[in-house]
One Martini backbone bead per residue (centre of mass of N, CA, C, O) as a GRO file, in nm:
protein
   87
    1MET     BB    1  -1.418   2.432   2.155
    2LEU     BB    2  -1.094   2.399   2.149
    3ARG     BB    3  -0.867   2.126   2.057
    4MET     BB    4  -0.578   2.163   2.212
    5ARG     BB    5  -0.256   2.018   2.134
    6THR     BB    6   0.006   1.856   2.162
    7ILE     BB    7   0.187   1.640   2.000
    8LYS     BB    8   0.176   1.417   2.214
    9GLU     BB    9  -0.131   1.436   2.263
   10ALA     BB   10  -0.226   1.387   1.973
   11VAL     BB   11  -0.118   1.103   1.947
   12ALA     BB   12  -0.271   0.982   2.186
   13GLU     BB   13  -0.558   1.040   2.071
   14ILE     BB   14  -0.522   0.877   1.814
   15LYS     BB   15  -0.447   0.606   1.951
   16GLU     BB   16  -0.715   0.575   2.103
   17LYS     BB   17  -0.884   0.541   1.841
   18ASP     BB   18  -0.607   0.412   1.693
   19SER     BB   19  -0.374   0.167   1.770
   20LYS     BB   20  -0.265   0.134   1.446
   21THR     BB   21  -0.135   0.382   1.384
   22ALA     BB   22   0.112   0.589   1.190
   23VAL     BB   23   0.112   0.815   1.377
   24THR     BB   24   0.365   1.049   1.477
   25GLN     BB   25   0.555   1.280   1.621
   26TYR     BB   26   0.732   1.328   1.375
   27PHE     BB   27   0.511   1.376   1.169
   28LEU     BB   28   0.373   1.620   1.307
   29ARG     BB   29   0.628   1.798   1.322
   30GLN     BB   30   0.659   1.811   1.006
   31LEU     BB   31   0.391   1.952   0.954
   32VAL     BB   32   0.459   2.202   1.115
   33LEU     BB   33   0.743   2.287   0.995
   34SER     BB   34   0.599   2.288   0.691
   35LYS     BB   35   0.303   2.421   0.716
   36LYS     BB   36   0.052   2.209   0.673
   37ILE     BB   37  -0.021   2.302   0.971
   38PRO     BB   38  -0.157   2.468   1.209
   39TYR     BB   39  -0.017   2.673   1.483
   40VAL     BB   40   0.078   2.727   1.835
   41MET     BB   41   0.271   2.894   2.046
   42SER     BB   42   0.385   2.763   2.378
   43GLY     BB   43   0.654   2.854   2.419
   44GLY     BB   44   0.806   2.548   2.312
   45LYS     BB   45   0.519   2.470   2.206
   46TYR     BB   46   0.301   2.290   2.002
   47LEU     BB   47  -0.025   2.374   1.897
   48ILE     BB   48  -0.307   2.173   1.804
   49ASN     BB   49  -0.583   2.139   1.616
   50MET     BB   50  -0.778   1.862   1.598
   51ASP     BB   51  -0.981   1.924   1.380
   52VAL     BB   52  -0.779   2.013   1.164
   53LEU     BB   53  -0.610   1.751   1.164
   54GLU     BB   54  -0.842   1.558   1.087
   55ASP     BB   55  -0.904   1.701   0.819
   56TYR     BB   56  -0.630   1.664   0.691
   57LEU     BB   57  -0.604   1.350   0.714
   58SER     BB   58  -0.887   1.311   0.548
   59GLY     BB   59  -0.892   1.549   0.309
   60LYS     BB   60  -1.084   1.817   0.385
   61LEU     BB   61  -0.821   1.993   0.385
   62THR     BB   62  -0.691   2.282   0.246
   63ILE     BB   63  -0.397   2.445   0.133
   64GLU     BB   64  -0.307   2.788   0.106
   65GLU     BB   65  -0.155   3.056  -0.052
   66ASN     BB   66  -0.045   3.355   0.101
   67THR     BB   67  -0.051   3.719   0.068
   68SER     BB   68   0.065   3.993   0.172
   69ASP     BB   69   0.101   4.329   0.139
   70SER     BB   70   0.427   4.301   0.117
   71GLY     BB   71   0.459   4.013  -0.055
   72SER     BB   72   0.474   3.801   0.134
   73THR     BB   73   0.486   3.454   0.191
   74ARG     BB   74   0.224   3.242   0.317
   75THR     BB   75   0.208   2.921   0.452
   76GLY     BB   76  -0.035   2.701   0.597
   77ILE     BB   77  -0.330   2.815   0.522
   78PRO     BB   78  -0.630   2.741   0.560
   79THR     BB   79  -0.961   2.771   0.414
   80LYS     BB   80  -1.063   2.639   0.697
   81ASN     BB   81  -1.069   2.609   1.020
   82TYR     BB   82  -0.867   2.839   1.160
   83ILE     BB   83  -0.580   2.976   1.296
   84ARG     BB   84  -0.488   3.292   1.314
   85PRO     BB   85  -0.214   3.440   1.240
   86VAL     BB   86   0.039   3.639   1.401
   87TYR     BB   87   0.255   3.910   1.247
   0.00000   0.00000   0.00000
């Protein structure tokens, strides 16, 4: 089962594991807005897959640039364990 969390919940879960973490809500929001990690919108909230986030932060996940059939470029799509965006 996917562990989907809002940005606020994701930071709280990370802080629960490591109380001295430097990861903040602002940092995660910037990762989402710059499409460095995949996300799903639910209303006005960003939902993040915690497994993908942990892989990204540990350096296990690489992000590749994908091109659709129309030639437009989509970035921020990981090479493994990702939520497929619907365009």
